[in-house]
C-alpha positions as CSV (number, residue, x, y, z in Angstrom):
1,M,261.2,221.7,97.7
2,L,261.5,218.5,95.6
3,G,264.5,216.2,95.6
4,L,266.9,216.4,92.7
5,M,267.0,212.7,91.8
6,Q,266.5,211.2,88.4
7,E,263.0,209.9,87.7
8,H,262.8,206.3,86.5
9,P,259.5,204.4,86.7
10,L,259.6,201.0,88.5
11,M,259.1,198.6,85.6
12,I,259.0,194.8,85.5
13,S,261.2,195.0,82.3
14,S,264.0,196.7,84.3
15,L,264.3,193.5,86.4
16,L,265.0,191.4,83.4
17,E,267.4,194.0,81.9
18,F,269.3,194.0,85.2
19,A,269.5,190.2,85.2
20,E,270.7,190.1,81.6
21,R,273.4,192.8,82.1
22,H,274.8,191.6,85.5
23,H,273.8,187.9,85.8
24,G,273.5,186.9,82.1
25,D,275.1,183.6,82.6
26,G,273.0,182.7,85.6
27,E,271.3,179.4,84.9
28,I,267.5,178.6,84.5
29,V,266.7,174.9,84.7
30,S,263.3,173.5,83.8
31,R,261.8,170.1,83.9
32,R,259.6,170.2,80.8
33,V,256.2,168.6,80.2
34,E,258.0,166.3,77.8
35,G,260.0,165.0,80.8
36,D,263.4,166.2,79.9
37,I,265.5,168.8,81.5
38,H,266.0,172.2,79.7
39,R,268.8,174.6,80.6
40,Y,269.6,178.1,79.5
41,T,270.5,181.5,81.1
42,W,269.1,184.8,82.2
43,A,270.5,186.3,78.9
44,D,268.4,183.7,77.0
45,V,265.3,184.6,79.0
46,A,265.8,188.3,78.1
47,R,266.4,187.6,74.4
48,R,263.3,185.4,74.1
49,A,261.1,187.7,76.2
50,R,261.9,190.4,73.6
51,Q,260.8,188.0,70.9
52,V,257.5,187.4,72.8
53,A,257.0,191.2,73.0
54,R,257.6,191.5,69.2
55,A,255.2,188.7,68.5
56,L,252.4,190.4,70.6
57,D,253.1,193.6,68.6
58,S,252.8,191.7,65.3
59,D,249.5,190.3,66.5
60,G,248.3,193.8,67.1
61,L,247.5,193.5,70.8
62,A,246.7,196.8,72.3
63,F,248.2,198.3,75.4
64,S,246.8,196.5,78.6
65,E,245.1,193.7,76.6
66,R,245.2,190.4,78.6
67,V,247.3,187.4,77.8
68,A,246.3,184.3,79.7
69,T,248.4,181.3,80.6
70,L,247.5,177.7,81.7
71,A,251.0,176.5,82.4
72,W,253.3,174.8,84.9
73,N,256.5,176.4,86.2
74,G,258.9,176.5,83.3
75,Y,261.1,178.6,81.1
76,R,258.5,179.5,78.5
77,H,256.1,180.6,81.3
78,L,258.9,182.8,82.6
79,E,259.4,184.4,79.2
80,L,255.7,185.3,79.1
81,Y,256.0,186.8,82.5
82,Y,258.4,189.4,81.2
83,G,257.4,189.6,77.5
84,V,253.8,190.2,78.2
85,S,254.0,192.7,81.1
86,G,257.2,194.3,79.9
87,S,255.5,195.3,76.6
88,G,252.6,196.9,78.4
89,R,250.1,194.1,78.3
90,V,248.6,192.3,81.3
91,L,249.7,188.7,82.1
92,H,246.7,186.7,83.4
93,T,247.8,183.4,85.1
94,I,244.9,180.9,85.3
95,N,244.8,178.0,87.7
96,P,244.5,174.9,85.6
97,R,243.2,172.9,88.6
98,L,239.9,174.8,88.4
99,H,236.8,173.3,86.7
100,P,236.4,174.0,83.0
101,D,233.3,176.1,83.8
102,Q,235.3,178.2,86.2
103,I,238.1,178.6,83.7
104,A,235.8,179.7,80.9
105,W,234.1,182.2,83.3
106,I,237.4,183.7,84.4
107,A,238.8,184.0,80.8
108,N,235.6,185.8,79.7
109,H,235.5,188.0,82.8
110,A,239.1,189.0,82.2
111,E,238.5,189.5,78.5
112,D,241.6,187.5,77.6
113,S,242.7,188.0,74.0
114,V,245.4,185.3,73.9
115,L,245.8,182.1,75.8
116,A,249.0,180.1,76.0
117,F,249.0,176.6,77.5
118,D,251.1,173.6,78.2
119,L,250.1,170.6,76.2
120,S,249.2,168.7,79.3
121,F,246.3,171.1,79.6
122,L,245.1,170.6,76.0
123,P,241.9,168.7,77.2
124,L,241.0,171.8,79.3
125,V,241.5,174.0,76.3
126,Q,239.4,171.7,74.2
127,A,236.6,171.9,76.8
128,V,236.6,175.7,77.0
129,H,237.8,177.3,73.7
130,A,234.3,177.4,72.2
131,R,233.1,179.3,75.2
132,C,235.8,181.9,75.1
133,P,234.9,184.1,72.1
134,N,237.2,186.9,73.1
135,V,240.3,184.8,72.8
136,R,241.7,185.4,69.3
137,K,244.8,183.3,69.5
138,W,245.5,179.9,71.2
139,I,249.2,179.1,71.7
140,A,250.6,175.7,72.7
141,L,253.8,176.0,74.6
142,C,255.8,173.5,72.5
143,D,258.0,173.1,69.5
144,A,256.5,173.3,66.1
145,D,256.9,169.6,65.5
146,K,255.0,168.8,68.7
147,L,251.9,170.7,67.8
148,P,248.9,168.3,67.8
149,Q,247.5,168.0,64.3
150,D,243.9,167.3,65.2
151,S,243.5,169.4,68.4
152,G,240.0,170.7,67.5
153,V,241.2,174.2,68.5
154,P,240.9,176.5,65.5
155,N,244.1,178.3,64.4
156,L,246.2,176.7,67.1
157,V,249.9,177.6,66.8
158,S,253.0,176.4,68.6
159,Y,254.9,178.9,70.8
160,E,258.2,178.4,69.0
161,A,256.6,179.0,65.6
162,W,254.8,182.1,67.0
163,M,257.7,183.9,68.6
164,G,260.8,182.0,67.4
165,T,261.1,183.9,64.1
166,Q,260.8,187.4,65.6
167,P,263.9,189.7,65.8
168,T,265.6,189.6,69.2
169,D,266.1,193.4,69.5
170,Y,263.3,195.3,71.3
171,A,263.2,198.5,73.2
172,W,261.1,198.0,76.3
173,P,258.5,200.8,76.5
174,K,258.4,203.2,79.4
175,F,255.0,204.1,80.9
176,D,253.3,205.0,84.2
177,E,254.6,202.5,86.8
178,N,251.0,202.2,88.1
179,T,250.0,200.5,84.9
180,A,248.5,197.0,85.3
181,S,251.1,194.3,84.9
182,S,249.4,191.0,85.8
183,M,246.2,189.6,87.3
184,C,245.3,186.7,89.5
185,Y,241.8,185.5,90.5
186,T,241.1,184.6,94.1
187,S,240.3,181.0,94.9
188,G,237.2,182.0,96.8
189,T,234.9,179.1,98.0
190,T,231.7,181.1,97.6
191,G,230.4,183.0,94.6
192,N,232.5,183.8,91.5
193,P,236.2,184.5,92.0
194,K,237.5,188.1,92.0
195,A,240.7,189.4,90.3
196,A,243.5,191.2,92.0
197,L,245.1,193.5,89.4
198,Y,248.8,194.1,90.2
199,S,250.8,197.0,88.9
200,H,254.5,197.3,87.7
201,R,255.1,199.5,90.8
202,S,253.5,197.1,93.3
203,S,255.3,194.0,91.7
204,V,258.8,195.6,91.8
205,L,258.3,196.9,95.4
206,H,257.1,193.4,96.4
207,A,260.2,191.8,94.7
208,Y,262.5,194.2,96.7
209,A,260.8,193.2,99.9
210,A,260.7,189.5,99.3
211,A,264.5,189.4,98.7
212,L,265.3,191.2,102.0
213,P,267.4,189.3,104.6
214,D,264.5,189.0,107.0
215,V,262.2,187.7,104.3
216,M,263.4,185.2,101.7
217,C,267.0,186.3,101.9
218,L,267.6,185.7,98.2
219,S,271.0,186.3,96.6
220,A,273.1,185.4,93.5
221,R,274.6,182.6,95.5
222,D,271.2,180.8,95.8
223,S,269.7,178.0,93.7
224,V,266.0,178.5,94.1
225,L,263.2,176.0,93.5
226,P,259.7,177.6,93.4
227,V,257.4,174.6,93.9
228,V,254.6,177.1,94.5
229,P,253.0,177.4,91.1
230,M,253.5,180.4,88.8
231,F,249.7,180.3,88.3
232,H,249.3,181.0,92.0
233,V,250.0,184.7,92.9
234,N,253.0,184.8,90.6
235,A,254.8,182.0,92.5
236,W,254.9,184.4,95.5
237,G,256.9,186.9,93.4
238,I,259.9,184.6,93.1
239,P,260.3,185.0,89.3
240,Y,260.7,188.8,89.9
241,S,262.9,188.6,93.0
242,A,265.1,186.0,91.3
243,A,265.8,188.4,88.4
244,M,266.5,191.2,90.8
245,V,269.3,189.2,92.6
246,G,270.4,187.0,89.6
247,C,270.0,183.7,91.4
248,K,269.8,180.3,89.7
249,L,266.1,179.3,89.1
250,V,265.0,175.6,89.1
251,F,261.5,174.9,87.8
252,P,259.8,171.6,88.6
253,G,257.3,171.6,85.7
254,P,254.4,169.1,86.3
255,A,256.4,166.6,88.4
256,L,255.4,167.6,91.9
257,D,255.5,164.2,93.6
258,G,257.8,163.8,96.5
259,K,260.4,161.7,94.7
260,S,260.7,164.1,91.7
261,V,261.0,167.2,93.9
262,Y,263.6,165.6,96.1
263,E,265.7,164.4,93.1
264,L,265.5,167.8,91.5
265,I,266.7,169.5,94.7
266,E,269.7,167.2,94.9
267,A,270.6,167.3,91.2
268,E,270.5,171.1,90.9
269,K,272.0,171.8,94.3
270,V,269.0,173.8,95.5
271,T,269.6,175.9,98.5
272,F,266.1,177.5,98.9
273,A,262.7,176.2,98.1
274,A,259.1,177.5,98.5
275,G,255.8,175.7,98.5
276,V,252.7,174.8,100.4
277,P,252.6,172.1,103.2
278,T,251.0,169.4,101.0
279,V,254.0,169.3,98.7
280,W,256.5,169.1,101.5
281,Q,254.4,166.4,103.2
282,M,254.8,164.2,100.1
283,M,258.5,164.9,99.9
284,L,259.2,164.1,103.5
285,G,257.0,161.0,103.2
286,H,259.4,159.9,100.3
287,M,262.6,160.7,102.2
288,K,262.0,159.2,105.6
289,P,261.5,155.5,104.6
290,A,264.5,155.6,102.3
291,N,266.7,157.4,104.9
292,L,267.5,160.2,102.4
293,R,269.2,163.5,103.3
294,F,269.7,166.9,101.8
295,S,273.1,167.9,100.6
296,T,272.5,171.6,99.8
297,L,269.0,172.7,100.9
298,K,269.3,175.2,103.7
299,R,265.9,176.9,104.0
300,T,262.3,176.7,102.8
301,V,259.4,179.1,102.9
302,I,256.1,177.4,103.7
303,G,252.8,179.2,103.2
304,G,249.4,178.9,101.6
305,S,248.0,177.3,104.7
306,A,249.3,176.9,108.3
307,C,252.4,174.7,108.5
308,P,252.0,172.0,111.1
309,P,254.5,172.1,114.0
310,A,255.5,168.5,113.2
311,M,256.6,169.5,109.7
312,I,258.7,172.4,111.0
313,G,260.3,170.0,113.5
314,A,261.0,167.4,110.9
315,F,262.7,169.9,108.5
316,Q,264.8,171.5,111.2
317,D,265.6,168.6,113.6
318,D,265.8,165.7,111.1
319,Y,267.3,167.5,108.0
320,G,268.8,170.8,109.3
321,V,266.6,172.9,107.0
322,E,265.4,176.2,108.4
323,V,261.6,176.7,107.9
324,L,260.4,180.2,107.2
325,H,256.7,180.3,108.0
326,A,254.9,182.8,105.9
327,W,251.4,184.3,105.5
328,G,249.8,186.3,102.7
329,M,247.0,186.3,100.2
330,T,246.2,186.9,96.6
331,E,245.0,190.4,97.5
332,M,248.5,191.1,98.9
333,S,250.7,190.0,95.9
334,P,250.9,187.8,98.2
335,L,253.5,188.4,101.0
336,G,252.3,189.9,104.2
337,T,254.5,188.4,107.0
338,L,257.4,186.0,107.3
339,C,258.8,184.4,110.4
340,T,262.4,185.1,111.2
341,L,263.9,185.5,114.6
342,K,265.2,188.7,116.2
343,N,268.6,189.1,117.8
344,K,267.1,188.8,121.3
345,H,265.6,185.4,120.5
346,M,269.0,183.8,119.7
347,E,269.7,183.1,123.4
348,M,266.4,181.3,123.9
349,S,266.0,177.6,124.4
350,P,265.3,175.6,121.2
351,Q,261.7,175.0,122.3
352,D,261.1,178.7,122.9
353,R,262.5,179.6,119.5
354,L,260.3,176.9,117.9
355,N,257.3,178.5,119.6
356,I,258.1,181.7,117.8
357,R,258.7,180.0,114.5
358,L,255.2,178.4,114.6
359,K,253.8,181.9,114.2
360,Q,253.3,183.4,110.8
361,G,255.9,186.1,111.5
362,R,256.4,189.8,111.4
363,A,255.1,192.2,108.8
364,I,257.7,193.0,106.1
365,F,258.3,196.6,105.2
366,G,255.5,197.7,102.9
367,V,252.8,196.0,104.9
368,D,251.0,197.5,107.9
369,M,248.6,195.4,109.9
370,K,246.3,195.6,112.9
371,I,243.6,193.5,114.6
372,V,240.2,194.9,115.6
373,D,237.4,193.7,117.7
374,G,233.7,193.5,116.7
375,D,233.3,197.2,117.1
376,G,236.3,198.0,114.9
377,Q,238.5,199.1,117.8
378,D,242.2,198.2,117.8
379,V,243.1,195.2,119.9
380,T,246.2,195.1,122.1
381,W,249.3,193.4,120.7
382,D,249.9,191.0,123.7
383,G,249.8,187.7,121.8
384,K,246.6,186.7,123.6
385,A,243.8,189.0,122.5
386,Y,242.5,188.1,119.1
387,G,240.7,190.1,116.5
388,D,239.9,190.4,112.8
389,L,243.1,191.1,110.8
390,Y,243.3,194.2,108.6
391,V,246.2,195.2,106.3
392,K,247.3,198.0,104.1
393,G,250.3,198.8,101.9
394,P,251.5,199.5,98.3
395,W,251.0,195.9,97.1
396,V,247.6,195.4,98.8
397,V,244.5,195.7,96.6
398,R,242.5,198.9,96.7
399,E,239.6,197.3,94.8
400,Y,239.0,194.2,92.6
401,F,239.0,194.2,88.8
402,K,235.8,195.7,87.3
403,G,234.8,196.8,90.8
404,E,233.5,193.3,91.7
405,G,232.2,193.2,95.3
406,G,232.2,197.0,95.7
407,D,234.7,198.8,97.9
408,P,236.4,196.2,100.1
409,L,238.3,198.7,102.2
410,V,237.3,199.7,105.8
411,K,238.1,203.3,106.7
412,D,239.6,204.1,110.1
413,A,239.1,207.3,112.1
414,N,241.8,209.0,110.0
415,G,240.2,208.0,106.7
416,Q,242.8,205.4,105.9
417,G,241.6,202.4,104.0
418,W,242.3,198.9,105.4
419,F,241.7,195.6,103.7
420,P,239.9,193.1,105.9
421,T,241.6,189.7,105.3
422,G,238.9,187.5,106.7
423,D,241.5,186.0,109.2
424,V,241.3,186.0,112.9
425,A,244.7,186.5,114.6
426,T,246.7,187.6,117.6
427,I,249.8,189.8,117.4
428,D,252.4,189.8,120.2
429,A,254.4,192.7,121.6
430,D,257.3,192.0,119.1
431,G,254.8,192.2,116.2
432,Y,254.6,188.5,115.5
433,L,251.3,187.5,113.9
434,Q,249.6,184.2,114.6
435,I,246.6,183.3,112.5
436,T,244.1,181.5,114.8
437,D,241.5,180.9,112.1
438,R,239.6,182.1,109.1
439,S,236.7,184.2,110.4
440,K,234.3,181.8,108.7
441,D,236.1,178.7,110.2
442,V,236.5,179.7,113.9
443,I,234.5,177.5,116.2
444,K,232.4,179.3,118.8
445,S,231.6,177.0,121.7
446,G,229.8,178.3,124.8
447,G,230.8,181.9,124.0
448,E,234.5,180.9,123.7
449,W,236.5,180.7,120.4
450,I,238.3,177.5,119.5
451,S,241.0,177.6,116.8
452,S,240.5,174.9,114.2
453,I,244.1,175.3,113.2
454,D,245.3,174.4,116.6
455,I,243.1,171.3,116.6
456,E,244.5,170.2,113.2
457,N,248.1,170.8,114.2
458,I,247.8,168.5,117.2
459,A,246.2,165.8,115.1
460,V,248.9,165.7,112.4
461,A,251.5,165.6,115.0
462,H,250.3,162.0,115.7
463,P,252.5,159.5,113.9
464,A,249.5,157.8,112.3
465,I,247.8,160.9,110.9
466,A,248.5,162.2,107.4
467,M,246.0,165.0,107.1
468,A,243.4,166.6,109.4
469,A,240.6,169.2,109.2
470,C,238.6,170.5,112.1
471,I,235.1,171.8,111.7
472,G,232.4,172.9,114.1
473,V,229.1,171.0,114.4
474,R,225.9,172.1,116.0
475,H,225.4,171.4,119.8
476,P,222.2,172.1,121.7
477,K,224.0,173.5,124.8
478,W,227.3,174.8,123.5
479,D,226.1,176.1,120.1
480,E,229.1,174.5,118.4
481,R,231.6,171.8,119.2
482,P,234.7,170.8,117.3
483,I,235.2,167.5,115.5
484,V,238.4,166.5,113.7
485,V,238.2,164.7,110.3
486,V,241.4,162.7,109.6
487,V,243.2,160.7,107.0
488,K,245.5,158.0,108.3
489,K,248.9,157.3,106.8
490,P,249.1,154.2,104.6
491,G,249.4,151.1,106.8
492,A,249.0,153.1,110.1
493,E,246.3,152.4,112.6
494,V,244.8,154.6,115.4
495,T,241.5,154.5,117.1
496,R,239.1,157.3,118.0
497,E,239.9,156.9,121.7
498,E,243.7,156.9,121.1
499,L,243.6,160.1,119.0
500,L,241.4,162.0,121.5
501,K,243.7,160.9,124.3
502,F,246.6,162.3,122.3
503,Y,245.1,165.8,122.8
504,E,245.3,165.6,126.6
505,G,247.9,168.0,128.0
506,K,248.3,169.7,124.6
507,T,245.2,172.0,124.8
508,A,242.5,172.9,127.3
509,K,240.1,170.1,128.0
510,W,237.1,172.0,126.7
511,Q,238.9,172.5,123.4
512,I,239.5,168.8,122.8
513,P,237.3,167.6,119.8
514,D,234.1,165.7,120.7
515,D,234.7,163.2,118.0
516,V,237.0,161.8,115.3
517,V,235.8,161.1,111.8
518,F,238.1,158.8,109.7
519,V,237.9,159.4,105.9
520,D,239.9,158.2,102.9
521,A,240.5,161.8,101.6
522,I,239.9,165.4,102.6
523,P,238.6,167.7,99.8
524,L,241.2,170.2,98.6
525,G,240.8,173.3,96.5
526,A,242.7,174.3,93.4
527,T,245.6,175.8,95.4
528,G,245.9,172.9,97.9
529,K,243.8,174.4,100.7
530,I,241.3,172.3,102.6
531,L,237.7,172.9,101.4
532,K,235.9,173.1,104.7
533,T,232.7,174.3,102.9
534,R,232.6,171.0,101.0
535,L,233.5,169.0,104.2
536,R,230.6,170.7,106.1
537,E,228.3,169.8,103.2
538,T,229.4,166.2,103.2
539,L,228.9,165.9,107.0
540,K,225.7,168.0,107.1
541,D,223.8,165.1,108.6
542,Y,226.5,164.2,111.1
543,K,225.3,163.9,114.8
544,L,227.6,164.1,117.8
545,P,227.9,160.9,119.9
546,G,225.3,160.8,122.6
547,L,223.0,163.4,121.1
């Protein structure tokens, strides 16, 4: 017997229809590339997204054709999120921090038909357009009078001229909810990147889950600042969850320095923000010397890479901001876990609660996870035993676009497919995940595993250290030993011996790094993650002291 409920496919367009109908006057604030502040409402987003859909129809774009973006977080990018996917095409957000060769390869592999870009990325477009023969239309996200006259890009049009004259009425089509809605390429450090192809169903379910009280806890009362880029896994789904709850959205545009982010938080009364540790490090570095405080910010989600304990402590102890540690990946849309406390934790001491918050958190509904040993057998959830982390769920990839890399899933005894994340982790009895390392970054010394993340967290807790990366180097007896590569804060001084002594009592003696390497900068990837492959290449001739 089947249930007798109405059947309505889960569509991205329905999120925007809801926001327009029930939160039409909710504000969207954007710092533009031009430097000014733009304001309008959810009703305006819906109206202009319909114009985008009509413009795509006028251009003759077929169902499921790809529309690419090279854009910062802003209102026009938001309109493309809904106008492209809502009309049945696929939004392809490209990371503009990639090398032009990578961008050209990705655009060709995705078979993008249209590419819209912020003017700050015009040099990138000039470098790649001749190598992207499939792109039929190039759109500059600007007013008609701001369109460069001698861009060198054939048939370049301004966004406002392209969509601004279209009628504002449009009936969003209904189709299979499993239809592709958007795509994002991984930031893999080896080989060509692979694309995760999200569906309308997976994106709406992810939006539901992200807004839950034990996840981001979003509501119409919030003013939300997604510092995490819209070109990076759909800004962790915030543009969709925000429409679902009707909150105020504040977009930072290209101004991601600490001063600009702080001033935007204060000016727009932001209550919730999301970003990677490097952005918050810049903001806290701006605030502390000037003795600045937050007047409205209450919580922040930090993900993308492990959040140092010192940063969590600074937010909570110095500024009264709750830090929600999160973990996920492109292949998971991206949310997998988020760290909020359970009722039984509320009576714990502050230090014991902090120890829990340092973990990446509990799986949210829609994500199942397990850790397995080298033989593929499940590992006990005791918070001590570690294993390779596997996940499955309705917003986890089944395979990559065009079948790149073959079938990534690992079948269990029941035939269920699990996605191997490449992370090594522990899970405690309450289901709290703690990433101990990437499988390719874990250091194996004398048959024992050393977490590079733990080594890095201790280093950045030192008041003189701005950034740290731990890698393993060859050792004739122990196979590998850890060294820590650090960048000092401006004007700060610390010696090798002082930093190594700082580790004493904070980790086992055999886990203390064998050496400290001071550098001016640590290489970062396009999404702000440390590039340990490049670091290992740079230090390939390094020799441990005394060897």
